C-alpha positions in Angstrom: -12.6 -106.3 -17.3 -12.2 -106.9 -21.0 -15.8 -106.9 -22.3 -19.3 -108.0 -21.4 -22.6 -108.9 -23.1 -25.0 -106.0 -22.5 -28.0 -108.3 -22.9 -26.9 -110.3 -19.8 -26.8 -107.3 -17.4 -29.7 -107.4 -15.0 -31.1 -104.2 -13.6 -33.7 -103.4 -10.9 -36.2 -100.8 -12.0 -37.1 -99.7 -8.5 -36.3 -97.3 -5.7 -34.3 -98.1 -2.6 -35.9 -97.0 0.6 -35.4 -98.2 4.1 -32.8 -100.8 3.2 -34.9 -102.5 0.5 -36.1 -102.2 -3.0 -39.5 -100.5 -3.4 -41.6 -101.1 -6.5 -42.5 -97.7 -7.9 -45.4 -98.7 -9.9 -45.6 -98.7 -13.7 -42.6 -97.6 -15.7 -42.9 -94.1 -16.9 -39.4 -93.5 -18.5 -37.7 -95.6 -21.2 -34.0 -96.1 -20.3 -31.8 -96.5 -23.4 -28.3 -97.7 -24.0 -26.4 -94.8 -25.7 -24.1 -97.2 -27.5 -26.8 -98.7 -29.7 -30.1 -96.9 -28.8 -31.7 -100.0 -27.4 -34.3 -99.5 -24.7 -33.2 -102.0 -22.0 -35.3 -101.0 -19.0 -38.2 -98.9 -17.8 -38.0 -96.5 -14.9 -40.7 -95.6 -12.3 -41.0 -91.9 -11.3 -41.2 -91.1 -7.6 -44.0 -88.6 -7.1 -44.1 -86.2 -4.2 -45.7 -88.8 -1.9 -43.0 -91.4 -2.5 -40.3 -88.7 -2.1 -41.9 -87.8 1.2 -41.8 -91.5 2.2 -38.1 -91.7 1.4 -37.3 -88.4 3.2 -39.3 -89.3 6.3 -37.7 -92.7 6.4 -34.2 -91.1 6.3 -35.3 -88.6 9.0 -36.4 -91.4 11.2 -33.1 -93.3 10.6 -31.2 -90.1 11.4 -33.1 -89.5 14.6 -33.4 -93.1 15.9 -30.4 -95.1 14.6 -27.0 -94.7 16.1 -25.5 -93.3 12.9 -25.2 -89.6 14.0 -24.6 -90.4 17.6 -22.0 -93.2 17.5 -18.3 -92.6 17.9 -17.0 -91.1 14.6 -14.4 -93.8 14.5 -17.2 -96.4 14.4 -18.8 -94.6 11.6 -15.5 -94.5 9.7 -15.1 -98.3 10.2 -18.4 -99.0 8.5 -17.7 -96.6 5.7 -14.4 -98.3 5.0 -16.1 -101.6 4.9 -18.6 -100.2 2.4 -15.7 -98.9 0.2 -14.1 -102.4 0.3 -17.4 -104.0 -0.8 -17.7 -101.5 -3.7 -14.2 -102.2 -4.9 -14.6 -105.9 -4.6 -17.9 -105.7 -6.6 -16.3 -104.5 -9.8 -17.6 -107.4 -11.8 -21.1 -106.3 -11.1 -20.8 -102.6 -10.8 -18.6 -101.9 -13.8 -21.1 -103.5 -16.4 -24.0 -101.8 -14.6 -22.2 -98.5 -15.0 -21.1 -99.0 -18.6 -24.2 -100.6 -20.1 -26.4 -97.5 -19.9 -23.9 -94.7 -19.6 -21.1 -93.3 -21.7 -18.4 -94.9 -19.7 -16.4 -97.6 -21.6 -16.0 -100.9 -19.6 -12.3 -100.5 -19.3 -12.7 -97.0 -17.7 -15.6 -98.1 -15.5 -13.7 -101.1 -14.1 -10.2 -99.5 -14.0 -11.1 -96.0 -12.8 -14.7 -95.3 -11.8 -15.3 -98.2 -9.4 -11.9 -97.9 -7.6 -12.2 -94.1 -7.5 -15.6 -94.3 -6.0 -14.4 -96.7 -3.3 -11.3 -94.6 -2.5 -13.4 -91.4 -2.2 -15.5 -93.0 0.4 -12.4 -94.1 2.3 -11.0 -90.6 2.2 -14.1 -89.2 3.9 -14.3 -92.0 6.4 -10.9 -90.8 7.6 -12.2 -87.3 8.2 -15.0 -88.5 10.4 -13.0 -88.3 13.7 -10.6 -85.5 12.7 -12.7 -82.5 12.1 -15.1 -81.1 14.8 -15.7 -78.1 16.9 -13.2 -75.7 18.5 -12.7 -74.0 21.9 -12.9 -70.2 21.4 -10.7 -67.6 23.0 -12.9 -66.0 25.7 -12.4 -64.3 29.1 -11.2 -66.6 31.9 -14.5 -67.0 33.6 -16.3 -68.0 30.4 -16.0 -71.1 28.2 -16.8 -70.6 24.5 -16.9 -73.4 22.0 -18.3 -74.4 18.6 -20.0 -77.8 18.1 -20.0 -79.3 14.6 -23.3 -81.1 14.0 -24.8 -82.9 11.0 -27.6 -81.2 9.1 -30.0 -84.2 9.2 -31.3 -85.3 5.8 -29.4 -84.1 2.7 -31.0 -84.3 -0.7 -28.6 -85.0 -3.6 -29.2 -85.0 -7.4 -26.4 -86.4 -9.5 -25.7 -86.3 -13.3 -25.5 -89.0 -15.9 -21.9 -88.6 -17.0 -20.1 -90.2 -14.0 -22.9 -91.7 -11.9 -20.9 -93.7 -9.4 -18.1 -91.2 -9.0 -20.3 -88.1 -8.4 -22.5 -90.1 -6.1 -19.5 -90.9 -3.9 -18.6 -87.2 -3.9 -22.0 -86.5 -2.3 -22.8 -89.4 -0.1 -19.2 -89.9 1.2 -18.8 -86.6 3.1 -22.5 -86.5 4.0 -22.6 -89.9 5.7 -19.1 -89.5 7.3 -20.4 -86.3 9.0 -23.3 -88.2 10.4 -26.1 -87.2 8.0 -28.7 -89.3 6.2 -29.1 -88.8 2.4 -31.9 -89.2 -0.2 -30.2 -89.3 -3.6 -31.8 -89.0 -7.1 -29.7 -90.4 -9.9 -30.2 -89.2 -13.5 -33.1 -91.0 -15.1 -30.7 -91.8 -18.0 -28.2 -93.7 -15.7 -30.1 -94.9 -12.7 -29.0 -98.4 -11.9 -25.4 -98.6 -10.6 -26.3 -96.4 -7.7 -29.0 -98.9 -6.6 -26.3 -101.5 -6.3 -24.1 -99.1 -4.3 -27.0 -98.5 -1.9 -27.5 -102.3 -1.5 -23.9 -102.7 -0.6 -24.3 -99.9 2.0 -26.7 -102.1 3.9 -24.3 -105.1 3.7 -21.6 -102.9 5.1 -23.7 -102.1 8.2 -25.0 -98.6 7.4 -28.4 -98.4 9.0 -31.4 -98.8 6.8 -32.7 -95.4 5.7 -29.5 -93.6 6.1 -28.9 -93.8 2.3 -32.1 -93.9 0.3 -32.4 -93.7 -3.5 -35.4 -92.4 -5.4 -35.8 -92.7 -9.2 -37.4 -90.2 -11.5 -37.0 -87.0 -13.5 -36.1 -83.5 -12.4 -39.5 -81.9 -13.0 -41.3 -84.3 -10.6 -38.9 -86.2 -8.4 -36.0 -83.7 -8.2 -38.3 -80.7 -7.6 -40.2 -82.6 -4.8 -36.9 -83.5 -3.2 -35.6 -79.9 -3.2 -38.9 -78.5 -1.8 -39.3 -81.1 1.0 -39.3 -79.4 4.4 -37.2 -82.1 6.0 -34.4 -81.7 3.5 -31.9 -79.4 5.2 -29.4 -79.1 2.3 -29.3 -79.9 -1.4 -26.2 -80.8 -3.3 -26.2 -81.1 -7.1 -23.8 -81.5 -10.0 -25.1 -80.6 -13.5 -26.0 -77.7 -15.7 -26.1 -74.1 -14.7 -29.7 -73.8 -15.8 -30.8 -76.7 -13.6 -28.7 -75.4 -10.7 -30.6 -72.1 -10.9 -33.9 -73.9 -10.8 -32.7 -75.9 -7.8 -31.8 -72.7 -6.0 -35.2 -71.2 -6.8 -37.0 -74.3 -5.5 -35.0 -74.3 -2.3 -35.7 -70.6 -1.7 -39.4 -70.9 -2.5 -39.8 -73.8 0.0 -37.8 -72.2 2.8 -34.1 -71.4 2.9 -31.7 -74.4 2.5 -28.0 -74.7 2.1 -26.8 -75.7 -1.4 -23.7 -77.0 -3.0 -23.8 -76.7 -6.7 -21.1 -77.8 -9.2 -22.4 -76.5 -12.5 -21.4 -75.9 -16.1 -18.0 -74.8 -17.5 -16.3 -73.5 -20.5 -12.8 -74.1 -19.4 -9.7 -72.8 -21.2 -6.4 -74.6 -21.9 -3.7 -71.9 -22.4 -0.6 -73.2 -24.2 2.6 -71.0 -24.4 5.3 -71.5 -27.0 7.9 -72.4 -24.3 6.3 -75.8 -23.3 9.0 -78.4 -22.8 7.3 -81.2 -24.7 4.9 -80.1 -27.5 3.8 -83.7 -28.1 3.0 -84.4 -24.5 1.1 -81.1 -24.2 -0.9 -81.8 -27.4 -1.9 -85.2 -26.0 -3.0 -83.6 -22.7 -5.1 -81.0 -24.5 -6.7 -83.6 -26.7 -7.5 -85.9 -23.8 -9.1 -83.0 -21.9 -11.7 -82.5 -24.6 -12.2 -86.1 -25.8 -12.4 -88.0 -22.4 -15.9 -89.2 -22.1 -16.5 -87.6 -25.5 -16.2 -84.2 -23.9 -19.2 -84.9 -21.6 -17.3 -83.7 -18.6 -18.1 -80.5 -16.5 -14.4 -79.5 -16.5 -13.7 -80.4 -20.1 -11.0 -78.2 -21.6 -13.1 -76.9 -24.4 -11.3 -73.7 -25.3 -7.7 -73.9 -26.6 -5.9 -70.6 -26.3 -2.5 -71.2 -28.0 0.4 -68.8 -28.7 0.4 -67.7 -32.3 4.0 -68.8 -33.0 3.2 -72.5 -32.5 -0.5 -72.5 -33.3 -0.2 -74.2 -36.8 2.1 -77.0 -35.6 0.0 -77.5 -32.4 -3.3 -77.8 -34.3 -1.7 -80.2 -36.8 -0.7 -82.5 -33.9 -4.1 -82.2 -32.3 -5.8 -83.2 -35.5 -3.6 -86.3 -35.9 -4.1 -87.3 -32.2 -7.9 -87.1 -32.2 -7.9 -89.1 -35.5 -6.5 -92.0 -33.5 -9.6 -92.4 -31.4 -11.9 -95.4 -32.0 -15.6 -95.0 -31.5 -17.3 -98.1 -30.1 -19.8 -99.6 -27.7 -19.1 -99.1 -24.0 -19.0 -102.9 -23.6 -16.0 -103.3 -25.9 -12.5 -103.0 -24.5 -10.9 -101.2 -27.4 -13.4 -98.2 -27.4 -11.5 -94.9 -27.0 -14.3 -92.6 -28.2 -17.5 -93.2 -26.2 -21.1 -92.4 -27.3 -23.0 -89.3 -26.8 -25.6 -89.9 -24.0 -28.7 -89.4 -26.3 -29.7 -88.5 -29.8 -31.2 -85.2 -28.5 -27.8 -84.3 -27.0 -26.0 -85.2 -30.2 -28.4 -83.0 -32.3 -27.7 -80.1 -29.8 -24.0 -80.5 -30.1 -24.1 -80.6 -33.9 -26.4 -77.6 -34.0 -23.9 -75.5 -32.1 -21.1 -76.6 -34.4 -23.0 -75.9 -37.6 -24.3 -72.5 -36.4 -20.8 -71.5 -35.4 -19.5 -72.5 -38.9 -22.2 -70.4 -40.4 -20.9 -67.5 -38.3 -17.5 -67.9 -39.8 -15.7 -70.6 -37.7 -13.6 -73.0 -39.7 -14.0 -76.8 -39.1 -10.4 -78.0 -39.0 -11.5 -81.6 -38.4 -14.7 -83.4 -37.5 -18.0 -81.6 -37.4 -20.2 -84.6 -38.1 -22.3 -87.3 -36.4 -20.8 -90.7 -36.8 -22.9 -93.5 -38.0 -22.0 -96.9 -36.4 -24.9 -98.7 -38.1 -26.3 -99.8 -34.7 -28.4 -96.9 -33.5 -25.7 -95.5 -31.2 -24.9 -91.8 -31.1 -21.3 -90.8 -31.7 -19.8 -87.4 -32.7 -16.5 -86.8 -34.4 -13.9 -85.1 -32.3 -14.1 -81.6 -33.7 -11.7 -78.6 -33.8 -13.0 -75.2 -34.7 -10.6 -72.4 -35.6 -11.2 -68.8 -36.7 -13.6 -68.3 -33.8 -14.2 -65.2 -31.6 -15.9 -64.5 -28.3 -19.3 -63.8 -29.9 -19.7 -67.3 -31.4 -22.0 -69.8 -29.8 -19.2 -72.4 -29.7 -17.1 -70.1 -27.6 -19.8 -68.7 -25.4 -21.9 -71.8 -24.5 -21.1 -75.1 -22.9 -21.3 -77.7 -25.6 -20.7 -80.9 -23.5 -19.3 -82.8 -26.4 -15.9 -83.4 -28.1 -15.7 -79.9 -29.6 -12.6 -77.7 -29.1 -12.4 -74.1 -30.2 -9.0 -72.5 -31.0 -8.0 -68.9 -30.4 -4.5 -67.5 -30.6 -2.6 -64.9 -28.6 0.7 -63.0 -28.7 1.5 -62.2 -25.1 0.5 -63.1 -21.5 -1.9 -60.3 -21.1 -3.8 -61.3 -24.2 -3.8 -64.9 -23.1 -5.4 -64.1 -19.7 -8.0 -61.8 -21.3 -9.0 -64.7 -23.7 -9.0 -67.3 -20.9 -11.5 -65.4 -18.7 -15.1 -66.2 -19.6 -17.9 -63.7 -18.8 -20.1 -66.4 -17.3 -18.2 -69.6 -16.4 -15.2 -70.2 -14.1 -15.1 -73.9 -13.3 -11.5 -74.9 -14.3 -8.6 -73.9 -16.4 -5.2 -75.3 -17.6 -1.9 -73.4 -18.2 1.0 -75.1 -20.1 4.3 -73.3 -19.8 7.9 -73.8 -18.7 7.9 -70.4 -16.9 6.7 -71.0 -13.4 6.4 -67.3 -12.7 4.1 -66.9 -15.6 2.1 -69.9 -14.6 1.6 -68.6 -11.1 0.6 -65.2 -12.3 -2.1 -66.8 -14.5 -3.1 -69.0 -11.6 -3.8 -65.8 -9.6 -5.3 -64.0 -12.5 -7.7 -66.4 -14.2 -11.1 -66.6 -12.5 -11.7 -70.3 -12.1 -12.2 -72.6 -9.1 -9.6 -75.1 -10.2 -6.4 -74.4 -12.2 -4.0 -77.1 -13.5 -0.4 -76.3 -14.5 1.2 -78.5 -17.1 -1.5 -81.1 -16.8 -5.3 -81.1 -17.1 -7.7 -83.1 -15.0 -8.1 -84.5 -11.6 -6.0 -87.2 -9.9 -7.0 -89.4 -7.0 -5.9 -86.7 -4.6 -9.2 -86.2 -2.9 -7.7 -83.6 -0.6 -7.9 -81.0 -3.5 -11.4 -79.5 -3.7 -13.3 -78.8 -6.9 -16.0 -76.2 -7.6 -16.5 -73.1 -9.7 -16.6 -69.4 -9.8 -19.3 -67.2 -11.3 -22.2 -69.3 -12.9 -20.1 -72.5 -12.5 -21.4 -73.1 -9.0 -21.4 -72.5 -5.3 -19.4 -74.4 -2.7 -17.0 -77.3 -3.2 -17.0 -81.1 -3.8 -14.0 -83.1 -2.7 -11.4 -82.0 -0.1 -11.8 -81.1 3.5 -14.2 -78.3 2.4 -16.8 -80.8 1.2 -16.8 -82.6 4.5 -17.1 -79.3 6.4 -20.0 -78.3 4.1 -22.0 -81.2 5.5 -21.8 -79.9 9.1 -23.6 -76.9 10.7 -21.9 -75.0 13.5 -23.5 -74.4 16.9 -21.9 -71.8 19.2 -22.0 -72.4 23.0 -20.9 -69.9 25.7 -20.8 -70.9 29.3 -20.6 -68.3 32.0 -19.1 -69.7 35.3 -18.2 -66.3 36.8 -20.9 -66.6 39.4 -20.7 -69.1 42.3 -23.1 -72.0 42.0 -25.5 -72.4 45.0 -24.4 -75.0 47.6 
């Protein structure tokens, strides 16, 4: 898609329960467009009673529909039909995604919607390929494990890639035979409603995928604490992830999958084959979605002998970016999700500068004259491990720069005391790359690239405070199944 008129995008300010839209009562949250600050909708907040209605409806659908009991291949067929409908609905879904989020329309249409559909197809294909096993037991016994769905899974997804992260949660959960109640971010709530509507059209039974709107304090907390929720899966900040773990523990133990914050390094050695290509990779890793990405490569660790040349190229590359509304096709620097987040980003930059960091480029809010929130791509040099910009997740287009002389020093700088979500290593020496892949504590490590591809088979998830468990890959599917052990003793003769 080239562009669209944001004032012509129609949204449904409602929940989606039991296969239909449910009026949630008076709007309690104003939903704003980050591109221009315009309030374009109100959002109801699901209280504990409405969350209970959604969960009980999903439980009933799980117990009484054929979804969990049908042949896995039949489930896969319906999920593939759902994926096809999502992909074909790009003219509706992409503007819904772009209008109230930070995703430019070109990216929403060309990447987010197709990626969402393909992720669901990937998990559909696992539905009849992963199950239980026969165990090695004595000859007069039969031991086996049976893989069974949990029941109802609660999911809370973030605002930065609403459709994509929803597919990471709902795809493996439904393919494994579960039902799901999902809470979108209150800042980006509407595209997922359309996704749920298409699930019914595809043939997924009503109630198997329910959506409740609201904030974390009321709706999210009620979802995590509900006794019928057997597992919670979440993508978002480390702080919120800890609160979710506490709520799950206080209301009875539940399984959790948490993809949380990151402070990911990009390590660049002087022997890279193509300095320009590497510089563009590093720049893209911190400016994609204006740095509002969990795995954003926010810490550049570059060999001292090429540092000045490399920083010079980075500065020129980020200067090429064009800030603009998400409904414009030429936007390459998207908005910050809210004015509060922009103030937080700028506060970290300015406090770090006061601590001695040098602002090489950027370091200011951009005024577009239309109420939107944009932040200049920013490079900070002369930083150390004690500075806030190095220690804390910024979630904005801010890159810190540190230099090293040898491999040992590079690894020491790459490891973060708290986070371990992702890392990138750029070098022509494959031995060095593999040593660092072993040595750096991160759940995902990219060599001579940075960022995911459409290879859904590779899982993602963090070490340390960056999370528990995995999204994507076979591991995410298996995490939506619980294992029952069965042992049959046929050593004794059965009575005639």
